[in-house]
C-alpha positions in Angstrom: -3.2 -27.8 74.5 -0.6 -28.1 77.3 -3.1 -29.6 79.8 -2.5 -33.1 78.5 0.7 -33.3 80.5 -0.6 -31.8 83.7 -0.1 -34.2 86.7 -3.0 -36.4 87.6 -3.9 -38.3 90.7 -2.8 -37.4 94.2 0.4 -35.6 93.2 -0.2 -31.9 92.4 3.2 -31.5 90.8 5.4 -33.6 88.5 8.7 -33.5 86.7 8.8 -32.9 83.0 11.2 -35.0 80.9 14.0 -33.4 79.0 12.0 -34.0 75.7 8.9 -32.3 77.2 11.0 -29.4 78.3 12.5 -28.9 74.8 9.1 -29.3 73.2 7.9 -26.4 75.3 10.9 -24.3 74.6 10.4 -24.8 70.9 6.7 -23.9 71.0 7.3 -20.6 72.8 9.4 -17.6 72.0 9.4 -15.4 75.1 11.3 -16.1 78.2 13.1 -14.4 81.1 16.9 -14.4 81.2 18.6 -14.2 84.6 22.4 -13.4 84.7 24.9 -12.0 87.2 27.3 -9.1 86.5 29.7 -8.6 89.3 27.4 -8.4 92.4 24.1 -7.6 90.6 21.6 -10.1 89.3 19.6 -9.0 86.2 16.4 -10.5 85.0 15.2 -9.4 81.5 12.7 -10.6 79.0 14.0 -12.0 75.7 12.5 -13.4 72.6 14.5 -16.5 71.4 14.5 -19.4 69.0 15.6 -23.0 69.5 18.4 -24.2 67.2 19.8 -27.7 67.6 20.0 -27.9 71.4 20.6 -24.2 71.9 18.6 -21.0 72.4 19.5 -18.0 70.3 18.5 -14.4 70.7 19.6 -10.9 69.4 20.8 -8.2 71.6 22.4 -4.8 71.5 25.5 -3.6 73.5 24.8 -3.8 77.2 24.5 -6.3 80.0 23.5 -9.4 78.1 26.4 -8.9 75.6 28.8 -8.4 78.5 27.5 -11.5 80.2 28.1 -13.4 76.9 31.7 -12.0 76.7 32.3 -13.2 80.3 30.7 -16.6 79.5 28.4 -16.0 82.5 26.3 -18.7 84.0 22.6 -17.9 83.2 19.1 -19.3 83.5 16.2 -18.8 81.1 12.7 -19.5 82.3 9.5 -19.9 80.5 6.1 -20.8 81.9 2.4 -21.2 81.1 -0.9 -21.6 82.9 -4.6 -21.9 82.5 -7.3 -22.3 85.1 -6.5 -25.9 86.0 -2.8 -26.5 85.2 0.6 -24.8 84.8 4.2 -25.7 83.9 7.6 -24.1 84.1 10.8 -24.9 82.3 14.3 -23.6 83.2 17.4 -23.9 81.0 20.8 -23.3 82.7 24.1 -22.8 80.9 26.5 -20.2 79.7 26.2 -17.5 77.1 28.4 -16.8 74.2 28.3 -14.4 71.3 28.1 -16.0 67.9 30.6 -14.8 65.3 29.4 -13.5 62.0 29.9 -16.9 60.3 27.4 -18.5 62.7 24.7 -15.7 62.8 22.8 -17.4 59.9 21.6 -20.0 62.6 19.1 -17.4 63.7 16.0 -18.1 61.6 15.1 -15.4 59.1 11.5 -15.1 60.4 12.7 -14.0 63.9 16.0 -12.4 63.1 15.1 -9.2 64.9 14.5 -8.5 68.5 10.9 -7.6 69.5 12.3 -4.2 70.7 12.9 -1.2 68.5 16.5 -0.3 67.7 19.6 -2.1 66.5 20.3 -5.5 67.8 23.2 -6.6 65.8 24.7 -9.3 68.0 23.4 -12.9 68.2 23.9 -14.7 71.5 23.7 -18.4 72.2 22.6 -20.2 75.4 23.6 -23.8 75.1 22.0 -25.3 78.2 23.9 -27.8 80.3 20.7 -28.5 82.4 17.1 -28.2 81.3 14.4 -29.0 83.9 10.7 -28.5 84.2 7.7 -29.1 86.4 4.0 -29.3 85.7 1.4 -28.5 88.2 -2.3 -29.2 88.8 -3.8 -26.1 90.2 -6.2 -26.0 93.1 -9.7 -24.8 92.3 -10.4 -21.3 93.4 -13.7 -20.1 94.7 -15.7 -18.4 91.9 -15.6 -15.0 93.7 -11.8 -15.0 93.7 -11.6 -16.1 90.1 -14.0 -13.3 89.0 -11.8 -10.7 90.8 -8.9 -11.4 88.4 
C-alpha cells in the first residue's frame, strides 16, 4: 500500500514530491480543514474530491462558507499510518465558493457531504503550496503495541 514510499536507510523522515502529495490527496477523501475567522482558528473535518489541481467540498451556511467569502487562507491536512510507516500531506491556499455554473465540477458520486442536512454550496481550495513528509516509525515494544 503506502509503505512503498516510506523512507529507508538512516533517515527516519523524507519529503514527498508534489506528485506524491497529489496522488495521496486523490486516493483519500477525508481531511481536516484549518481556517481563521477574525481571532479564532477553526479545525474541522471535511470530505473532499480532487478536481484538476483543486480540492472541492460541500458545505452549509457557517464558518467555512464565511471563510470562502473572505477568501481566507486555509490549510487542509490528510495523513495515514500503519505499524511501520506514516505520511502527512498539507495543502495551503485560499477558499472560494463556486458559482452555480461551476458546481458540476463536484463528481456526482460524492456530491453530498457525509453529514446529514442540506449542504448546497460547493467550495474550492486551489492550493498554492502542497507539501508532504513520510516517516519510518520506530518499533514499539510489544507490551505497548498491545495496549493500543
